[in-house]
VEXDREN-2710 file (C-alpha; in Angstrom, 1 decimal):
% VEXDREN-2710
k/r/px/py/pz
1/GLN/0.0/0.0/0.0
2/VAL/1.3/3.5/-0.9
3/GLN/0.6/6.5/1.3
4/LEU/1.0/10.0/-0.3
5/VAL/1.7/13.4/1.3
6/GLU/1.7/16.6/-0.9
7/SER/3.5/19.8/-0.2
8/GLY/4.5/23.0/-1.9
9/GLY/1.2/24.7/-2.4
10/GLY/0.7/28.4/-1.7
11/LEU/-0.2/31.8/-3.1
12/VAL/1.4/33.0/-6.3
13/GLN/0.8/35.8/-8.8
14/ALA/-0.4/35.1/-12.3
15/GLY/2.6/34.2/-14.5
16/GLY/4.6/32.8/-11.6
17/SER/5.7/29.3/-10.9
18/LEU/5.3/26.7/-8.1
19/ARG/6.7/23.2/-7.6
20/LEU/4.5/20.7/-5.9
21/SER/6.0/17.6/-4.2
22/CYS/4.5/14.3/-3.3
23/ALA/6.2/12.1/-0.8
24/ALA/5.3/8.4/-1.1
25/SER/5.8/5.6/1.3
26/GLY/5.5/2.0/0.5
27/ARG/7.6/-0.6/-1.3
28/THR/5.5/-0.7/-4.4
29/PHE/6.0/3.0/-5.3
30/SER/8.4/2.4/-8.1
31/SER/6.0/0.1/-9.9
32/ARG/3.0/2.5/-9.8
33/ASN/1.7/5.0/-12.3
34/MET/1.5/8.3/-10.6
35/ALA/-0.6/11.4/-11.4
36/TRP/-1.7/14.8/-10.2
37/PHE/-5.3/15.9/-10.2
38/ARG/-7.0/19.1/-9.0
39/GLN/-10.3/20.3/-7.8
40/ALA/-11.5/23.9/-7.8
41/PRO/-14.5/25.0/-5.7
42/GLY/-17.8/23.9/-7.2
43/LYS/-16.1/21.9/-9.9
44/GLU/-15.4/18.2/-10.5
45/ARG/-11.9/16.8/-9.9
46/GLU/-9.8/17.3/-13.0
47/PHE/-6.9/15.2/-14.4
48/VAL/-3.7/17.3/-14.6
49/ALA/-0.8/15.0/-15.4
50/GLN/0.3/11.4/-15.3
51/ILE/3.7/9.7/-15.4
52/SER/4.2/6.0/-16.0
53/TRP/6.0/3.8/-13.5
54/THR/8.8/3.5/-16.0
55/ASN/9.2/7.3/-16.0
56/ILE/9.0/7.1/-19.8
57/ILE/5.4/8.2/-20.6
58/THR/3.8/11.4/-19.5
59/ARG/0.4/12.7/-20.3
60/TYR/-1.2/16.1/-19.5
61/GLY/-4.6/17.6/-19.4
62/ASP/-5.3/20.1/-22.2
63/SER/-5.5/23.0/-19.9
64/VAL/-1.9/22.6/-18.5
65/GLN/-0.2/21.1/-21.6
66/GLY/3.0/23.1/-22.3
67/ARG/3.0/24.8/-18.8
68/PHE/3.2/22.0/-16.3
69/ILE/5.8/19.2/-16.0
70/ILE/5.4/16.0/-14.0
71/SER/8.4/14.0/-12.9
72/LYS/9.2/11.1/-10.6
73/ASP/12.2/10.1/-8.6
74/ASN/12.0/6.4/-7.7
75/ALA/15.1/6.6/-5.6
76/LYS/13.6/9.2/-3.3
77/ASN/10.0/8.0/-3.6
78/MET/8.9/11.4/-4.8
79/VAL/6.7/12.8/-7.5
80/TYR/6.8/16.5/-8.6
81/LEU/4.7/18.9/-10.5
82/GLN/6.5/21.9/-11.9
83/MET/3.9/24.5/-12.7
84/ASN/4.9/27.5/-14.8
85/SER/3.0/30.4/-16.3
86/LEU/0.3/30.0/-13.7
87/LYS/-3.2/31.4/-14.3
88/PRO/-6.0/32.3/-11.9
89/GLU/-7.9/29.4/-13.3
90/ASP/-5.2/27.1/-12.0
91/THR/-6.4/27.8/-8.5
92/ALA/-7.5/24.5/-6.9
93/VAL/-6.6/21.9/-4.4
94/TYR/-4.0/19.6/-6.0
95/TYR/-3.9/15.9/-5.2
96/CYS/-1.2/13.4/-5.8
97/ALA/-2.5/9.9/-6.8
98/ALA/-1.1/6.5/-7.3
99/GLY/-2.2/3.4/-9.2
100/VAL/-3.5/5.6/-12.0
101/ALA/-5.2/4.1/-15.1
102/ALA/-7.4/5.3/-17.9
103/VAL/-10.8/3.6/-17.7
104/PHE/-13.2/4.4/-20.5
105/GLY/-11.4/7.6/-21.3
106/LYS/-11.4/8.8/-17.6
107/TYR/-8.4/8.7/-15.3
108/VAL/-8.9/6.9/-12.0
109/ALA/-6.6/6.1/-9.1
110/ASP/-6.6/3.8/-6.1
111/THR/-4.7/5.9/-3.7
112/TRP/-4.9/9.7/-2.9
113/GLY/-3.1/12.2/-0.9
114/GLN/-4.8/14.8/1.3
115/GLY/-4.2/17.6/-1.2
116/THR/-2.4/21.0/-1.2
117/GLN/-4.0/24.3/-2.0
118/VAL/-2.7/26.4/-4.9
119/THR/-4.0/29.9/-5.3
120/VAL/-3.1/32.1/-8.2
121/SER/-3.9/35.8/-7.9
122/SER/-4.6/38.0/-10.9
END
């Protein structure tokens, strides 16, 4: 079983950058597909980015493509989300997730962190 703890959220001005971190515990971390999701107030949870357990394949949501970068360090049991050119619409609680797969065109996960708040001011 993997446990996830996010950090790095905060308040940033539009156009700025933030780096989110996700610390994972558990011996199966290196063999898990990992992802970031986000949820804004009053909206459904949204897929942000995924990285395969091999660290070879990455996928991004349309709204963050070209601005965000997901990475994974198996040696440190860490997943990162580098967020650049932030916009007010990026404001949300960001969640780290493990055991991610695409099911009927929708990304699902079997393990979630508690989330970290990102607020982008205009």
